[in-house]
N, C-alpha and C positions, 0 to 999 in steps of 0.2 A: 389597701395596696391596688394599684391600677392592674387591670386584667392584661392579659397577653395580647400583644398587637398582632393582628393576622397578617401573614407574609404576602398576601395577595388577594385580589378579588377573583372569585370564580363563579361560574354560571352552571346550573343544573348538575350539582355534584351527584356522584354515585358512590358506591362502596367498593374500594380496591386497596390492597395492601402494597407495600413498598416493592414487593416482588413482582407485581403486575399480574397476578392471576385473577382472572374475571370471575366474579360471582354471577350465578344465574339471575337474570332479571325476572321480576314477577310477570305473570302472564298479562298481556295487554300493555305492559310498560313500554316506553319509548327508549330505544338503546342510547345510552349516553356515550358522547364521543369526546374527543380532545381537539384542540387546535395547535398547529405546528407550523414551523417555517417550511415553505416549499423547498428553499435552497439554503441561502445563508442569511443571517440577520441583515446584512448590508445589500442583499440581492433585491432587485425591483419587483420580484415575484411575490413577496409578501406571505401572508399567512393562508393555510388551508385548513378545512375541516377534515378530520381522520377518524376512523374507528378506534376503539380502545386497543392499544398494542398488548398482546399477552406475552409478558417478559419470560415467564417460566415455561413456555412451551418447548417441548423437546423435539428434535435435538437442537443443540446450540441454545440453551437457556442463558438468560442474564439475571443478575441480581444487583439492583442499584442500592448502594449503602445509604443509611439514613433512616429517618423516620417515614412512616407510611403516609403517602400523599393521595388523598381521595381523588377519583376521576373527576375531571371538570375542564372547562375552558378558561384557562388562566391568562392573565395579562402578561405579555412578553416582558422580560427583564426581571421577573420574580423567580424565586427558587422553585416554586410549584410548576410554573410553565416550563422551566429548564428540565424538570423531571420527566415530564410527558412528552416534550419535544424531543429529548434525547431517547426516550424509550421508543418513540416512533421510528427514529433513524436506526436505532440498534436493531429493532425487529425487521425493518425493511431490508437491512443488510444481511442479516442471517437467513431470512427467507430467500433472498436472491441466490446466495451461494450454497445453501443447504442441500437442495436437490442434486446439484452438480457434484458436490463433495460426496454425497451418498453414493454416487456412481463409482466412486474410488474407495468405497468402504470407510470413509472418514465420517464419524457422526458425534464427535465430541472435541471440546477445546483441548489444548494442550494442558491448562490447569485442571481440567475435569469436565463434567457435565454441565456445570454452571459457571459462567464467566463473571466474576464480580466487576463492578463499575463505580468508580468514585467520580461524582460530578464537580467536586470542589476539593481537590486534593492539596490546595495550598496556593500561595501567591507566586505565580510565574506565568509568563506568556508561552505556554507550552500545553502539549498533550502527549500521552505515551502509552505504549503497551509493553510490559515487561514479563509476560509469562505468569504473572499472579493476578494482574487486573488491568483494565483500561482506566487510565487516570486522566482527568482534565482538570484545568487550573484556572485561576482568574489573575488579572492584573488591573490595578487602579482600584478606586473607591467609588461608592455611590452611584449616580447615574452614569458616570463615565467608565465604570468597570467593564471590562471585557471577560466574559467567561467562554472558554474555548468549548465547553460542552454544550453551548447553546447553538452551535453552528453544525447543521446536519452534514456540511462538507467535512468538517473535522471528525465528527463522531463516526461517519462512514469510513473515512480514511483509516482511522485507528482500528476500527473493527475488521477493516480489510487485512491489516496486518495479523490480527488473530486468526482470521480465516485462512490466510496463506500459511501461517505457522501450523495450523492443524493439518493442512495438506502436505506441506514439505518442512517438517521440522529440521531437516538437515541444512536448511538455508540459514538457520539461526546463527550458527558460529562460522559459516563459511566466510573465509578471509579475502574476499574478492570485491572490488569496487562495484562490479556490475551486479552482483547478487544483492548487495545492500541497496543499489539504485533500483533493482527490480522490485524489491519489497516496497520501497517508496512509491514507485509507479503503480504497483498493484493497489495500493491504498487510494491513490487518485483515480484510477480506473473504476475501483469500487464505488467512489463517490458519484462518478459519471453514470454508471449502470444503475445504481440505486435511484438516482433521480429520474432516469429514463423509465423506471418502473411506474412512474406516476403518469397517468394519462394527460394532465394538464401540462406537465413538463414537455412531453412529446409534442403536443399541439403547438406550444409556444417556440419550441427550438427547431422544429422540422426544417424550416427554410435555411436557417443559419448553419444547421449541421450538414445538410446537403451540400451547401457551399463551402464547407470546412471553414467557417468564419468564427471568430471569437463570440461568445455569448455568455449569459449568466451561468449556463451549463458548464462551459469550458473554464471559466474563472473559478479557481479553487480557493475558498476561504478568503472572501473579499474583506470582511471585517478584520481578520487577523492580519491580513497584509497591510491594511491601513495602519494598524496599531505598530506593527514592525516598522514601517516607514517613518514614524514619528521620531525614532532614535537611530534607525539604520536605513536611510532613505534609498541606498543603492543595493540593499540586500534581497529585495523582493520585487516583484513585477510592479508596474506603475499602478495597476487596478485591482491586484489580488496577490495571493501568495505564489501561486504558480497558474499558468494558463495552458490548458491542454491543447488549444488551437495555436500550435506554434510551428516553426520551420526548422527546429533544430535537427541536425544530421549527426550521425555517429562519427565519433573520433575515438581512437583507443584511449580509454580513461587514464591509463598509466602515463600518457604524454601530456595530461592537462595539469594545470595548477591546482593545488589543494582546495583553494577557494578563489572566488572572484565575484565581481558585481553580477546581478541578475541578468544584465544584458550579455553576459558572456557565459560560455560554458565552462565547468570546472568538474574536478573529480569528486566534490562533495556529494554524497549520495542524493539528496534532495534535488540539487542542481542537475546532476547527470540523469536522474529519473525522467526528466522532461524529454529526453530523446525517445524513449519508449511510449510515454504517455502521448506525446504528440503523434507518433505513428499510429497508435490505437484510435485516437480521435479521428485521424485522416482515414484510417480503415473503416470506421463506421459510415464516414461520408461516402467513400468510394463503393462499399457494399450497397448502400442505398442508390447511388447513381447507376450502377451497372447491372443491378438485379431488377430494378423497377423503372418503368418508363416515366411514371409520374408518381413518385414515392408519397405515401400517405403516413399519417401517424401510426396506423396499425402496421404498415411495413416497417416502420422504425422499431416497433416492438418486436417484430420478428428478427430484424438484423441484430438488435442489441442482445437478444436471447442466444442467437446463433453464435455471435462474437464471444459471449461470455462462455459458451460451452466450449468453443475451439480454444480459448485461452486456458481454461482450467485443464482440459485434456493435454494441451501442450506442456504446461507447467508440471503436471503430474509425472510426465516422462522425460523432462529435460534433465541431463546430467549436469551436476555441479561442476562447471568449468569457468575459467575467467571471462570467456566470451558468452556469458549466459543469455544476453539479449539474442544472439544468433541462435543458440540451442533452442530457446522458446520459439523464435520465429520459424525455424525449420520444421519443428514438431506441430506448429499450428497448420502449416501446409499439409503435413502427413495427416493430422486429425481430420482436415477438411476432405481429404481423399477418402478416409475411412467413414466418415459420417454423413458427408454431403455429396459424395461422388464427384468432388473437384469442383463444386459450384462457386467457391470463393478463392480457390487456390491461386489463380492468375492474379486476382486482386491483392491477395495477401503478399505475394511474391513482388508485385509492382510496387506497393507502398514500402515494403521493407528494403527492397533494393534502392528505391528512391531516397530512403533515409539512410542508406549506407550500412544498415544493420546486417543485411545479407549482400552477397555480391551477385553478379549476373551468373556465376556458376553454382548458384544455390539450386536444390532440386526443384523440378517442375511440379506443377499442381496435379499432374495425372501421370504417374509412372507407367510408361507404355509396355515396358518388357517385363518378363517374369522376375529378372534380376532387380530391376527398379522397384517393383512391388515388394520384393523380399526385403530390400534395403529399407524401405519406408516402414514395413512391419517391424523389422529389428529396432528401428529407431524408436518407434512408439512403445516397444516392450522394454526399452532400456531405462527402466525406472531406477533412479540414483538413490531414492529414499531407503535408508537402512543398509546401503552399500558398504564395501570394505573401505576402511579409513587408513590413511597413513599420516605420520606425524612428521612435519618439516620443522627444522630449527633455523630461525631467521636471525642473523647477526645483530646483536643488540647494541654493540659499540657506536654505530653511526647515530643512534638516537640518545646517546649519553648515558646509557645504563651500564652498570658494572656486572651484570648477570652474564652467565655463559651464553645465553641465547633466549629467543622468544619462540616458544612452541605454538604451532597452529595445526589443526587437523584438516586435511584435505582428502578427497577421494583418491584411492590408490591409482598411481599413474597407469594409463593404457595409452597406447598409440592413438594420437588425436587424429581423426579422419579429415579429409579435405572437404567433406560434404557441407557443413554449415557456412564457411566462410570463403571457400574457394582456395584456401591457402595449401601450401604443400603438407603431405602427411608427415607428421613428427614421430620420431622414434620415442620410445619410453623414456630414455634419458633426456631427450630434449624436451618432452612434455614435463618432466619432473622439474627442470630448469625454469620452464615457462611458469609452472605454478609457484615456485619460489619467488620469481620476479614480481608476479602479480601480488602474491601475499605481502612481499616486502613493501610494495608501493602502497598497498592498502593500510598497512601499519603506519607508513610515513604520513599518509593523509589524515589518520586518526590523530597523530601527534600534532601535526601542524594546525589542526583545528581544535585542539585541546579537548579531545573527546576520549581520552584514556584515563581511567582512574588508577593511580599507582599504589602499590602497598606501602605500608609504613615502613620506615627505616631502611629504604633502598636508596643507596647513593645515586644521584642523578646529576647531570650537567647538561648544558646545551638545550636542545629542543625538549628533552624529557623534563627538564627543570620548569619550563613554562607550563607543563601540564599539571603541576602540583595545584591542588585546590580546584580541579575541574568541577567537582561536585555534581549538580544535576545535569550539567552539559555533558557528562561523561555517557557514552553509549556502550563502552566496553571497559574492561578491567584486566589488569595483570595481576596474577597470583603466583606465589612461590610454588615451585614443583621441582624437588631434587636439584636445587641449584640453579634451575632455569626459571623462567617467568612464562606462565601460560596465558595466552589471550583467550578471553571468553566475552560475549555479548551480555550486556546488562539489559538494554531495552532498545526499542525503536521509539524515536520521539519525533515531535513535529517541529523542532527548532531547525532552522535552515542556516 
């Protein structure tokens, strides 16, 4: 009987189990490393040599399912290469956010101390995080197969979902377009920041980032984008899945269509996420321009670290509201005042006002009065995590459901202040009505994009009937609850 065929060629193997725990090398031995993609398999930046990632390092450990793969420099396109390439991206992402999450006393994943990772969960052009694992898939066969887990962009993006979920679990079921879109943006921002953690990337991208121009850094998931374009040419950008170097400006997502070609803005969360991601990319550029006379790669490292800290501190305190982009933006300005004495506040405000995420009436970068300082302090302390919830009932009839209503949980209504957006202060009743309208439109977008999984034996017609058989496309599910249907999230996925 023929012997087993080796899955790949490797060089200088060492001993390491599937969990990635490194064994102590003999005295005098040369440390064994791996090779991995710098960015994306389709990026011009190619491969890099990397130290062996320690997957089970605490906090935020990982466990890649499957057989143990010895350490080595494997050929791209093989399962062994995908293992260590993904391990490097996973570890870089966790190491990026772990110190910042620890400042908010977050030291574990939602599923527990170790996050399982499946690098080939089946045949599908997708990747997902579902609170049990990170799952990556493949499409095609042989040399033409695309494995989403081979792209650091995609691995970092999905791990970003898990990091944000660890910090703000209350965003998971929040029934608003902007909270879902922010989750997607956070994934893309994670891919940007994880790449900027590499010195060679900072050297290569410095000039393009200072000019806020497209680059391999800004182009998220080039290979996956090319694969999607083969069957849906209008669904993604012309050279990638999404480009962070963009000019999108905020429009109330409730006013947008549920889906649209990539050249237009829509309420679909991946599409709408580009507004905040573009603002963040521009913010990195403006922070470099206005803080340093002649920015260097080391200055870029400083700016990226500062922006990451401001973002995490802002997200940690932003209340869950339909205008979540503005809530985060306001608290980035507050966090800058508290951490950097207003060094970046003017830049943050200028970028977010330019993107229409904030209005000119948004708070200044340095509250000059005691009242202003107190207001900023209260906003930073208003952590919504674990806050009191209320249940809203959304009329199910317009969606073709015979149920009495669709139940969603939202933060208990409070009078919405005029601070984030410059709009008039709303009463509690007005605020509740606004929450209902936003949740209703969110449900409508899910139905129109066939993203809701329906329970069996529920009579449906109209738009709900088209959602039957959503399968893996479903990001949410409706379940029976005392004559009603309750909406809950199943997963965040990479499908656009």
